[in-house]
C-alpha positions as CSV (number, residue, x, y, z in Angstrom):
1,M,70.2,73.3,-126.5
2,I,73.0,70.8,-126.2
3,N,74.0,68.9,-129.2
4,K,71.9,71.2,-131.3
5,V,73.3,71.8,-134.7
6,E,71.1,73.4,-137.4
7,I,71.9,73.0,-141.1
8,C,69.4,74.5,-143.6
9,G,67.1,75.1,-140.8
10,V,67.0,71.6,-139.8
11,N,67.7,70.7,-136.1
12,T,70.2,67.6,-136.7
13,S,69.7,66.4,-133.2
14,K,66.2,65.4,-134.0
15,L,66.7,63.8,-137.3
16,K,65.0,60.5,-137.6
17,V,67.1,57.2,-138.2
18,L,65.4,54.4,-140.2
19,K,65.9,50.7,-139.7
20,E,67.1,48.9,-142.6
21,S,63.8,47.0,-143.0
22,E,62.1,50.2,-142.9
23,K,64.2,51.7,-145.7
24,L,63.4,48.6,-147.8
25,E,59.7,48.8,-147.4
26,L,59.8,52.5,-148.2
27,L,62.1,51.9,-151.3
28,Q,59.6,49.4,-152.5
29,R,56.7,51.7,-152.1
30,A,58.6,54.8,-153.5
31,K,59.4,52.6,-156.6
32,Q,55.6,52.1,-157.0
33,G,55.1,55.9,-157.3
34,D,54.3,56.5,-153.5
35,Q,55.6,60.1,-153.0
36,E,54.8,60.1,-149.2
37,A,57.1,57.0,-148.9
38,R,59.9,58.9,-150.9
39,T,59.6,62.0,-148.8
40,E,59.8,59.9,-145.6
41,L,62.8,58.0,-146.9
42,V,64.5,61.1,-147.6
43,N,63.9,62.6,-144.2
44,G,64.9,59.2,-142.7
45,N,68.4,59.4,-144.3
46,L,69.3,62.9,-143.6
47,R,71.9,61.9,-140.8
48,L,73.5,59.9,-143.6
49,V,73.9,63.1,-145.7
50,L,75.1,64.8,-142.5
51,S,77.8,62.2,-141.9
52,V,78.9,62.6,-145.6
53,V,79.0,66.2,-145.3
54,Q,81.2,66.3,-142.1
55,K,83.9,64.6,-144.3
56,F,84.3,67.9,-146.2
57,T,84.1,70.6,-143.3
58,N,87.7,71.3,-143.9
59,R,87.2,72.6,-147.5
60,G,86.1,76.1,-146.3
61,E,82.7,75.7,-148.0
62,N,79.3,76.6,-146.7
63,L,78.0,73.5,-144.9
64,D,74.3,74.6,-145.8
65,D,75.2,74.4,-149.6
66,L,77.0,71.1,-149.1
67,F,74.0,69.6,-147.1
68,Q,71.7,70.7,-150.0
69,V,74.0,69.1,-152.7
70,G,74.3,66.0,-150.6
71,C,70.5,65.7,-150.5
72,I,70.4,65.9,-154.2
73,G,72.8,62.8,-154.2
74,L,70.6,61.0,-151.6
75,I,67.4,61.7,-153.8
76,K,69.3,60.3,-156.9
77,S,70.3,57.2,-154.8
78,I,66.6,56.5,-153.8
79,D,65.6,56.8,-157.4
80,N,68.3,54.7,-158.9
81,F,68.5,52.0,-156.1
82,D,67.7,48.5,-157.2
83,T,66.0,46.8,-154.3
84,N,66.6,43.3,-156.0
85,L,70.4,43.7,-155.1
86,N,71.7,42.3,-151.9
87,V,73.3,45.6,-150.8
88,R,72.4,47.8,-148.0
89,F,71.1,51.3,-148.9
90,S,73.6,53.2,-147.2
91,T,76.4,51.2,-149.0
92,Y,74.9,52.4,-152.2
93,A,73.9,55.9,-151.3
94,V,77.1,57.0,-149.6
95,P,79.3,57.0,-152.9
96,M,76.4,58.7,-154.7
97,I,76.3,61.5,-152.1
98,I,80.0,61.7,-152.0
99,G,80.1,62.0,-155.8
100,E,77.6,64.7,-155.9
101,I,79.5,66.8,-153.5
102,R,82.7,66.3,-155.1
103,R,81.2,67.4,-158.5
104,Y,79.8,70.6,-156.9
105,L,83.1,71.3,-155.6
106,R,85.1,70.6,-158.8
107,D,82.5,72.8,-160.7
108,N,83.3,75.7,-158.4
109,N,87.1,75.1,-158.8
110,S,88.8,78.4,-159.9
111,I,91.3,76.3,-162.2
112,R,89.8,75.9,-165.8
113,V,89.8,72.4,-167.2
114,S,88.6,71.7,-170.8
115,R,85.0,70.5,-171.2
116,S,86.0,67.2,-172.8
117,L,88.5,66.3,-170.1
118,R,85.8,67.4,-167.4
119,D,83.1,65.0,-169.0
120,T,85.4,62.2,-169.1
121,A,86.3,62.7,-165.4
122,Y,82.6,62.8,-164.5
123,K,81.8,59.8,-166.7
124,A,84.4,58.1,-164.9
125,M,83.1,58.9,-161.5
126,Q,79.7,57.7,-162.6
127,V,81.2,54.3,-163.7
128,K,83.2,54.1,-160.5
129,E,79.9,54.5,-158.5
130,W,78.1,52.1,-160.6
131,L,81.0,49.3,-160.3
132,T,81.1,49.9,-156.6
133,A,77.4,49.2,-156.2
134,Q,77.6,46.3,-158.4
135,S,80.7,44.7,-156.6
136,D,80.4,46.2,-153.1
137,R,84.1,47.3,-153.5
138,E,86.0,50.2,-155.1
139,P,86.9,49.3,-158.6
140,T,90.5,49.6,-160.1
141,V,91.4,52.1,-162.6
142,E,91.8,49.4,-165.2
143,E,88.3,48.3,-164.5
144,I,87.0,51.8,-164.8
145,S,88.8,52.4,-168.2
146,K,87.7,49.0,-169.5
147,E,84.1,49.8,-168.7
148,M,84.4,53.1,-170.5
149,G,86.6,51.9,-173.5
150,L,89.4,54.2,-172.8
151,K,93.0,54.0,-172.1
152,K,94.0,53.7,-168.3
153,E,96.2,56.9,-169.0
154,E,93.2,59.0,-170.1
155,V,90.9,58.1,-167.2
156,V,93.9,58.9,-164.8
157,M,94.5,62.2,-166.6
158,A,91.0,63.3,-166.7
159,L,90.5,62.4,-163.0
160,E,93.7,64.3,-161.8
161,A,92.7,67.4,-164.1
162,I,89.7,68.1,-161.8
163,V,91.3,67.5,-158.5
164,E,91.4,70.8,-156.6
165,P,94.9,71.8,-155.6
166,I,96.0,72.7,-152.2
167,S,99.0,74.2,-150.6
168,L,100.8,71.8,-148.2
169,Y,101.4,74.9,-146.1
170,E,97.6,75.8,-145.8
171,P,96.8,75.6,-142.0
172,A,94.6,72.7,-141.2
173,Y,94.0,73.3,-137.5
174,N,94.9,76.0,-135.0
175,D,93.7,76.1,-131.4
176,G,95.7,79.3,-130.5
177,G,99.0,77.3,-130.1
178,D,101.1,75.6,-132.7
179,T,99.5,75.5,-136.1
180,I,99.0,72.1,-137.9
181,F,99.6,72.4,-141.7
182,V,98.1,70.0,-144.5
183,M,101.8,68.7,-144.9
184,D,101.7,67.4,-141.4
185,Q,98.7,65.2,-142.3
186,V,99.6,64.0,-145.6
187,G,100.1,60.5,-144.2
188,D,96.7,60.3,-142.4
189,K,94.5,59.0,-145.2
190,Q,91.2,57.2,-144.5
191,S,89.7,55.4,-147.6
192,D,86.1,55.7,-148.5
193,K,85.6,52.0,-147.5
194,D,87.0,52.5,-143.9
195,W,84.8,55.6,-143.6
196,L,81.7,53.7,-145.0
197,D,82.5,50.9,-142.2
198,E,82.5,53.6,-139.6
199,I,79.0,55.0,-140.8
200,A,77.6,51.4,-141.0
201,L,78.8,50.9,-137.4
202,K,76.9,54.1,-136.3
203,E,73.9,53.1,-138.1
204,A,74.0,49.7,-136.4
205,I,74.4,51.1,-132.9
206,E,71.4,53.5,-133.6
207,N,69.3,50.6,-134.1
208,L,69.9,49.2,-130.8
209,G,67.6,49.7,-127.8
210,E,68.3,52.3,-125.2
211,R,69.5,49.7,-122.5
212,E,71.8,47.8,-125.0
213,K,73.3,51.2,-126.1
214,K,73.9,52.1,-122.4
215,I,75.6,48.8,-121.6
216,L,78.0,49.1,-124.7
217,S,78.7,52.8,-123.8
218,L,79.6,51.8,-120.1
219,R,81.6,48.9,-121.2
220,F,83.4,50.0,-124.1
221,F,83.6,53.9,-123.8
222,V,83.7,54.3,-120.1
223,G,85.6,50.9,-119.4
224,K,83.4,49.6,-116.6
225,T,83.3,45.8,-115.8
226,Q,80.2,43.8,-116.2
227,M,79.7,43.7,-112.6
228,E,79.9,47.6,-112.4
229,V,77.6,47.9,-115.2
230,A,75.0,45.5,-113.6
231,K,75.0,47.6,-110.4
232,E,74.5,50.9,-112.4
233,V,71.8,49.5,-114.7
234,G,70.0,47.5,-112.0
235,I,70.1,44.1,-113.4
236,S,72.3,41.0,-112.8
237,Q,75.8,40.4,-114.4
238,A,74.5,37.4,-116.2
239,Q,71.9,39.7,-117.8
240,V,74.5,42.2,-118.8
241,S,76.7,39.5,-120.5
242,R,73.7,38.3,-122.3
243,L,72.6,41.6,-123.6
244,E,76.1,42.7,-124.4
245,K,76.7,39.6,-126.5
246,A,73.3,39.9,-128.3
247,A,74.1,43.5,-129.2
248,L,77.5,42.9,-130.4
249,N,76.1,40.0,-132.5
250,R,73.3,42.3,-134.0
251,I,75.9,44.9,-134.8
252,K,78.2,42.3,-136.6
253,K,75.2,41.0,-138.5
254,Q,74.1,44.4,-139.8
255,I,77.6,45.5,-140.7
């Protein structure tokens, strides 16, 4: 089957996507002890977990394991999310899922780090996730250290101690021709914020109607004019223009 990818026995091409209003309703029900709502919320956000897991595909880890760990982060996000905050659920959940996967990878690191240093690093990551959810931005090291009551140098040392080292000459990609090494991609960095924006954009597009999706696809991915799109879709150019503008406004509003 085209586009069929199975992780933990789940056909990812058939994963449900919830609208933001549906998420909020289910979150409120889950907070009141509704287990069915909690389960539906988990199933409706598995695509979000999958999006996060894809960021770690070059680590050589078993994707099934990472997906399961990511689901733990998702469940923690559901249980701890404050519905009174003016924050999208995905904005809160993504850092939590990333943190859970990073903790898993660091716990399986072959380099031994002292327990106290590891505990300090994990506490710093938790504080970072909490501050990110509160301010909707990534906190500085100074803000994290102030919240923890530690010196900035102690926080930096703890976080650096649990970062898994990697050789600059480790192959990052090989298609049978020239090999691309890690050192070739050192300058290609994408912040968690940029990546989170990308996920938010994908979610916003998923919430559009099928005709709106097709119009945007033909206009911005295929590169057709509004007249060409109108002819293919079977509506007037004015209707294409109106639907395109409305779809873009909806995406901007959701992001």
